[in-house]
LUMLO-567378 format. One record per residue (C-alpha): residue in one letter; x, y, z. Coordinates in steps of 0.001 Angstrom, whole numbers. Layout:
BEGIN
+---+---------+---------+---------+
: r :      xx :      yy :      zz :
+---+---------+---------+---------+
: A :       X :       Y :       Z :
...
+---+---------+---------+---------+
***
This chain:
BEGIN
+---+---------+---------+---------+
: r :      xx :      yy :      zz :
+---+---------+---------+---------+
: M :      88 :     301 :    -137 :
: F :    1149 :    3299 :   -1127 :
: P :    1785 :    6180 :    1352 :
: P :    -840 :    9078 :     965 :
: L :     187 :   11963 :   -1177 :
: L :     203 :   14267 :    1650 :
: D :    2280 :   11478 :    3045 :
: T :    4457 :   11500 :     178 :
: L :    5098 :   15919 :     194 :
: T :    5600 :   16291 :    3846 :
: W :    8601 :   13779 :    3417 :
: L :   10397 :   15689 :     264 :
: V :    9391 :   19189 :    1389 :
: D :   11171 :   17851 :    4720 :
: I :   14100 :   16545 :    2937 :
: P :   16878 :   20478 :    2194 :
: S :   17706 :   20266 :   -1014 :
: E :   18744 :   23923 :   -2085 :
: T :   20342 :   24125 :   -5463 :
: G :   23291 :   22306 :   -4825 :
: S :   22541 :   19862 :   -1644 :
: E :   20468 :   18091 :   -4220 :
: E :   22220 :   15036 :   -3497 :
: A :   20151 :   13086 :    -102 :
: I :   16761 :   14198 :   -2132 :
: C :   18276 :   11834 :   -5274 :
: A :   19513 :    9133 :   -3064 :
: A :   15901 :    9312 :   -1169 :
: V :   13733 :    9465 :   -4469 :
: S :   16334 :    6320 :   -5884 :
: E :   15576 :    4248 :   -2695 :
: R :   11782 :    4794 :   -1970 :
: L :   12022 :    4006 :   -6391 :
: A :   14080 :     829 :   -6254 :
: G :   12063 :   -1255 :   -7632 :
: L :   11784 :     548 :  -10652 :
: P :   14694 :     582 :  -13642 :
: Q :   17541 :    3463 :  -13086 :
: Q :   20407 :    5524 :  -13909 :
: R :   22028 :    8081 :  -11951 :
: L :   23615 :   11306 :  -13689 :
: G :   25205 :   13240 :  -11332 :
: Q :   22709 :   14354 :   -8429 :
: S :   19783 :   13454 :  -10647 :
: V :   18203 :    9997 :  -11026 :
: V :   15778 :    8311 :  -14699 :
: V :   13273 :    6121 :  -13438 :
: G :   11851 :    3756 :  -15715 :
: E :   12846 :    2515 :  -19021 :
: P :   11222 :    2123 :  -22279 :
: T :    9995 :   -1211 :  -23717 :
: G :    8201 :    -511 :  -26598 :
: R :    5367 :    1407 :  -25969 :
: P :    4704 :    5052 :  -27079 :
: L :    7249 :    6551 :  -23788 :
: V :    5489 :    9498 :  -21576 :
: V :    8672 :   11307 :  -19760 :
: L :    7270 :   13282 :  -16710 :
: A :   10294 :   15345 :  -15087 :
: G :   10492 :   17551 :  -12237 :
: H :   13220 :   19449 :  -10790 :
: L :   14987 :   18061 :   -7110 :
: D :   16544 :   21850 :   -5920 :
: T :   14922 :   24389 :   -4451 :
: V :   15383 :   28586 :   -3686 :
: P :   17708 :   28861 :    -461 :
: S :   15671 :   29399 :    3037 :
: Q :   13650 :   32079 :    4127 :
: G :   13804 :   30826 :    7550 :
: Q :   10864 :   27913 :    6724 :
: G :   10894 :   25183 :    9027 :
: A :    9065 :   21792 :    9008 :
: A :    6569 :   21167 :    6824 :
: F :    2825 :   21715 :    8219 :
: V :    -661 :   21621 :    6939 :
: A :   -2976 :   24678 :    7396 :
: D :   -6336 :   25458 :    6229 :
: G :   -6047 :   22760 :    3400 :
: R :   -2664 :   23430 :    2333 :
: L :     385 :   22534 :    3471 :
: F :    3106 :   24729 :    3973 :
: G :    7303 :   24689 :    3475 :
: L :   10133 :   24894 :     884 :
: G :    8956 :   23997 :   -2147 :
: S :    6213 :   22856 :   -1686 :
: A :    4741 :   24641 :   -4411 :
: D :    8076 :   24644 :   -6222 :
: M :    8048 :   21982 :   -7105 :
: K :    7758 :   19281 :   -4422 :
: S :    4310 :   18700 :   -4910 :
: G :    4805 :   17618 :   -8566 :
: L :    7628 :   15943 :   -7487 :
: A :    4982 :   13869 :   -5054 :
: V :    2684 :   13334 :   -8199 :
: M :    5405 :   12270 :   -9837 :
: I :    6150 :    9889 :   -7303 :
: H :    2838 :    8293 :   -6841 :
: L :    2244 :    7957 :  -10737 :
: L :    5288 :    5826 :  -11053 :
: E :    4429 :    3836 :   -8619 :
: E :    1345 :    2982 :   -9303 :
: Q :    2099 :    2909 :  -13494 :
: G :    5917 :    2560 :  -13940 :
: G :    5874 :    -989 :  -14049 :
: S :    2247 :   -1765 :  -15113 :
: G :     559 :   -2755 :  -18888 :
: G :    -782 :     410 :  -19625 :
: P :    -344 :    1819 :  -23222 :
: F :    2292 :    4126 :  -22081 :
: D :    5919 :    3263 :  -21078 :
: L :    6543 :    5511 :  -18228 :
: V :    9653 :    7514 :  -17046 :
: G :    9897 :    9698 :  -14802 :
: I :   13099 :   12214 :  -14379 :
: F :   14348 :   13563 :  -11301 :
: Y :   17218 :   16354 :  -11913 :
: A :   19464 :   19088 :  -10024 :
: A :   20285 :   22519 :   -9966 :
: E :   17139 :   24576 :  -11749 :
: E :   17085 :   27246 :   -9328 :
: G :   20871 :   27931 :  -10635 :
: P :   22180 :   29245 :  -14026 :
: Y :   20936 :   27595 :  -17165 :
: V :   23953 :   26088 :  -17992 :
: D :   24287 :   24628 :  -14607 :
: N :   20747 :   22894 :  -14808 :
: Q :   21145 :   19045 :  -14910 :
: L :   18205 :   18082 :  -17330 :
: G :   20900 :   18987 :  -19810 :
: V :   23470 :   16365 :  -18569 :
: V :   20358 :   13407 :  -18811 :
: L :   18889 :   14495 :  -22069 :
: D :   22119 :   14500 :  -23613 :
: G :   23545 :   11308 :  -21510 :
: V :   20150 :    8725 :  -22194 :
: E :   20006 :    9726 :  -26182 :
: W :   17153 :    7179 :  -25934 :
: L :   14711 :   10224 :  -24231 :
: S :   14795 :   11761 :  -27468 :
: G :   12463 :    9282 :  -28810 :
: A :    9742 :   10176 :  -26352 :
: A :    6415 :   10877 :  -27507 :
: C :    5993 :   13835 :  -25204 :
: A :    6683 :   15788 :  -21715 :
: V :    4949 :   16983 :  -18579 :
: V :    6768 :   19398 :  -16583 :
: L :    5327 :   19609 :  -13313 :
: E :    6116 :   23285 :  -12441 :
: P :    3422 :   24913 :  -11122 :
: T :     782 :   25985 :  -13336 :
: D :   -1751 :   27833 :  -11780 :
: G :   -4534 :   24197 :  -12491 :
: E :   -3409 :   25477 :  -16003 :
: M :   -2068 :   23331 :  -18602 :
: Q :     900 :   25894 :  -20116 :
: F :    2243 :   25808 :  -23039 :
: G :    5695 :   26423 :  -25060 :
: C :    7672 :   29191 :  -23227 :
: N :    9417 :   32132 :  -23331 :
: G :   13045 :   32171 :  -23407 :
: V :   15499 :   34507 :  -21696 :
: V :   18596 :   37147 :  -22902 :
: N :   20410 :   38703 :  -20468 :
: A :   23390 :   41247 :  -21672 :
: E :   25313 :   43638 :  -19691 :
: V :   25357 :   46958 :  -21383 :
: T :   28224 :   49962 :  -20854 :
: F :   28314 :   53493 :  -20900 :
: E :   32004 :   55157 :  -19981 :
: G :   32977 :   58389 :  -18546 :
: A :   35671 :   60149 :  -17130 :
: A :   36528 :   60070 :  -13982 :
: A :   37100 :   63473 :  -12108 :
: H :   36964 :   65603 :   -8998 :
: S :   33372 :   65851 :   -8403 :
: A :   33958 :   70122 :   -7820 :
: R :   35164 :   69782 :  -11007 :
: P :   32634 :   67729 :  -13039 :
: W :   33491 :   69498 :  -16439 :
: W :   37053 :   68110 :  -16391 :
: G :   35098 :   64363 :  -16400 :
: V :   32912 :   62617 :  -18284 :
: N :   29649 :   60881 :  -16440 :
: A :   28871 :   57410 :  -17177 :
: I :   25706 :   57330 :  -15258 :
: T :   23918 :   61266 :  -16398 :
: R :   25776 :   60105 :  -19808 :
: A :   23098 :   56605 :  -19772 :
: G :   20094 :   58890 :  -18810 :
: E :   17900 :   59215 :  -21760 :
: W :   18518 :   55676 :  -22762 :
: L :   17438 :   54649 :  -19662 :
: A :   14407 :   56619 :  -20123 :
: D :   13861 :   55194 :  -22964 :
: M :   14034 :   51919 :  -21731 :
: H :   11591 :   52523 :  -19566 :
: R :    8796 :   53665 :  -22474 :
: V :    9735 :   50102 :  -23599 :
: A :    6230 :   48037 :  -23460 :
: P :    5329 :   44306 :  -23499 :
: R :    4917 :   43546 :  -26863 :
: T :    2245 :   40505 :  -27708 :
: F :    2073 :   37858 :  -30010 :
: A :    -168 :   34932 :  -30521 :
: V :    1797 :   31629 :  -31166 :
: G :    -711 :   28707 :  -31537 :
: G :   -3224 :   30750 :  -30608 :
: L :   -2455 :   31549 :  -27149 :
: E :    -622 :   35102 :  -26867 :
: Y :    2989 :   35015 :  -24991 :
: Q :    4604 :   38720 :  -23728 :
: R :    7534 :   40131 :  -25338 :
: T :    9280 :   42231 :  -22282 :
: V :   12502 :   44461 :  -21635 :
: A :   13618 :   45413 :  -18537 :
: V :   16592 :   47076 :  -17109 :
: T :   17338 :   44876 :  -13400 :
: Q :   20719 :   46130 :  -12608 :
: A :   22769 :   49096 :  -12527 :
: H :   26280 :   49501 :  -11113 :
: G :   28983 :   53143 :  -11132 :
: G :   30712 :   55069 :   -9244 :
: L :   33559 :   54648 :   -7221 :
: A :   33500 :   57541 :   -4948 :
: N :   30320 :   60407 :   -3318 :
: N :   33043 :   62379 :   -5114 :
: I :   34779 :   61037 :   -7988 :
: I :   32899 :   61415 :  -11258 :
: P :   32250 :   58430 :  -12182 :
: P :   34548 :   57047 :  -15145 :
: L :   31783 :   53400 :  -15909 :
: F :   28071 :   52254 :  -15714 :
: T :   27203 :   49024 :  -15916 :
: L :   23678 :   47506 :  -16629 :
: N :   21709 :   44365 :  -17512 :
: L :   19559 :   44292 :  -19705 :
: N :   16758 :   41348 :  -19394 :
: M :   14655 :   39916 :  -22077 :
: R :   11432 :   38311 :  -22046 :
: F :   10699 :   36735 :  -25711 :
: T :    8161 :   34744 :  -27288 :
: P :    8647 :   31374 :  -28826 :
: N :    8223 :   32702 :  -32581 :
: T :   11868 :   34037 :  -32116 :
: S :   15062 :   32283 :  -31919 :
: V :   18311 :   33456 :  -29902 :
: E :   19797 :   34820 :  -32547 :
: E :   17054 :   37434 :  -33583 :
: A :   16317 :   38256 :  -29827 :
: V :   20141 :   39094 :  -29608 :
: E :   19610 :   41171 :  -33138 :
: E :   17018 :   42866 :  -31466 :
: L :   18023 :   43351 :  -28214 :
: A :   21028 :   44829 :  -29881 :
: E :   19426 :   47064 :  -31462 :
: L :   17898 :   48699 :  -28465 :
: C :   21805 :   48983 :  -26736 :
: A :   23064 :   50744 :  -29982 :
: P :   23567 :   54545 :  -27931 :
: A :   25415 :   51951 :  -25350 :
: D :   29508 :   52008 :  -24969 :
: G :   29489 :   48445 :  -24777 :
: F :   26712 :   45455 :  -25141 :
: T :   27946 :   41833 :  -24431 :
: V :   25437 :   38732 :  -23646 :
: T :   26058 :   37309 :  -20336 :
: D :   23410 :   34121 :  -20735 :
: F :   20715 :   32954 :  -22562 :
: A :   18145 :   30531 :  -22989 :
: P :   16072 :   29241 :  -26043 :
: A :   12392 :   29752 :  -26257 :
: G :   10252 :   26684 :  -25842 :
: A :    7817 :   25461 :  -28884 :
: V :    4012 :   25749 :  -28564 :
: A :    2762 :   22139 :  -28881 :
: V :   -1149 :   23085 :  -28355 :
: D :   -1934 :   20449 :  -31423 :
: H :     130 :   17109 :  -30307 :
: P :   -2369 :   14739 :  -29755 :
: L :   -1357 :   13287 :  -26990 :
: L :   -1280 :   16508 :  -25344 :
: S :   -4227 :   17497 :  -26052 :
: R :   -5695 :   13970 :  -24950 :
: L :   -4485 :   15244 :  -22005 :
: A :   -5817 :   19052 :  -22166 :
: A :   -9513 :   17270 :  -22257 :
: V :   -8992 :   14314 :  -19525 :
: S :   -8016 :   17422 :  -17481 :
: G :  -10516 :   19642 :  -17651 :
: A :   -7274 :   22233 :  -17876 :
: V :   -7768 :   25357 :  -19240 :
: S :   -4702 :   26181 :  -21893 :
: A :   -2496 :   28886 :  -21904 :
: A :     981 :   31003 :  -22262 :
: K :    3915 :   29917 :  -20290 :
: Q :    5497 :   33607 :  -19666 :
: G :    8110 :   32775 :  -17891 :
: W :   10797 :   29870 :  -19218 :
: T :   11019 :   26198 :  -18007 :
: D :   12376 :   22914 :  -18822 :
: V :    9896 :   22726 :  -21788 :
: A :   12268 :   24419 :  -23672 :
: R :   14636 :   21925 :  -23296 :
: F :   12359 :   18935 :  -24706 :
: S :   11702 :   20840 :  -27297 :
: E :   15156 :   21342 :  -28088 :
: I :   16016 :   17147 :  -28117 :
: G :   12470 :   17433 :  -30468 :
: V :    9626 :   16108 :  -27618 :
: P :    6905 :   17880 :  -27364 :
: A :    6488 :   19206 :  -24255 :
: V :    4098 :   20623 :  -22013 :
: N :    3773 :   22500 :  -18350 :
: F :    1685 :   20994 :  -15757 :
: G :    1464 :   20841 :  -12374 :
: P :    -319 :   21064 :   -8824 :
: G :     523 :   25029 :   -7175 :
: E :     400 :   28545 :   -8062 :
: T :    3027 :   30212 :   -9585 :
: S :    2289 :   33328 :   -7082 :
: R :    3740 :   31304 :   -4585 :
: A :    7158 :   29800 :   -5492 :
: H :   10181 :   31638 :   -3994 :
: T :    8141 :   33163 :   -1224 :
: A :    8795 :   33074 :    2308 :
: D :    5201 :   31415 :    2764 :
: E :    4935 :   29055 :     131 :
: S :    2256 :   26339 :     394 :
: V :     247 :   24234 :   -1928 :
: A :   -3138 :   23845 :   -1662 :
: L :   -3675 :   20073 :    -990 :
: A :   -6968 :   19311 :   -3767 :
: D :   -4570 :   20862 :   -6251 :
: V :   -1859 :   17985 :   -5956 :
: E :   -4804 :   15503 :   -5791 :
: A :   -6611 :   17111 :   -8643 :
: V :   -2977 :   16867 :  -11093 :
: H :   -2931 :   13117 :   -9688 :
: A :   -5565 :   12278 :  -10744 :
: S :   -5929 :   13942 :  -14537 :
: L :   -3009 :   12061 :  -15025 :
: S :   -3925 :    8937 :  -13876 :
: R :   -6503 :    8753 :  -16046 :
: F :   -4417 :   10448 :  -18958 :
: L :   -2146 :    7561 :  -17973 :
: A :   -4946 :    5379 :  -18735 :
: G :   -5108 :    4827 :  -21753 :
+---+---------+---------+---------+
***
């Protein structure tokens, strides 16, 4: 008899797993699912294997953001509170139960779970990339479901992201005689005002609306209170829509930064394909009754898109609860997503 979903979720939340410290939770999940075929890659584990039936992949990251003082998991008002409860240990709990219930069954699908590390850190450190590179047969999956919190929706695709360092140069001088120098910070004033006026742009992709956004997210400049600043450095963040390539997004961002003295892309991640018309994902939408929506942020749906696997975001929890000090998930949402995916996998 498998433990209830609530017990599994409580167990997962009470295993600390901040990014970079996923070994304990990876080992615990691996041991819990020891009766199923497994492959360990770093602090990630793939559970299940193909046998010739259409392969459905469930994916969830093991790590959480840093603690904000949350203690042990507890339940109040129909919600479970604790670090990672929404993002995304509730999704992991659903994955574990589905694998226990259907992973070795004779149903219509081969079911595989990917429990991976380092999603909350930099894109290049995310171990899902390592897993997809290291387990070649995953590229033959019929579809994938990423169980990030989705507010009860099936969220298709995802926006891509580019971060760029933008610099304005000046010349240092004593602040009592500013005419002897060039103020790099105030040189950026007109450009910053232009950035403030850049409005989101809406693009329809697959019948869903995605927003392209551009925002200055960091600024650093100045040496001392009595020195005219010789350098001003900013971070410009673009979230680009699924109908745009990384190269196109970088080109557009570079044009916006033409008045600056320097423009260097520091990191990027591609957008995810919008697979609204894929027959299996359409059937999941029908079985769940969930509203189809656009994913405005970035998720690992993009990594599955890169290897040609149609994927969707569909998991328990509200996105607004993620990364908060009072993070929590409605237990009814966990049960509902589990029930929807159970019906879908039953064929």
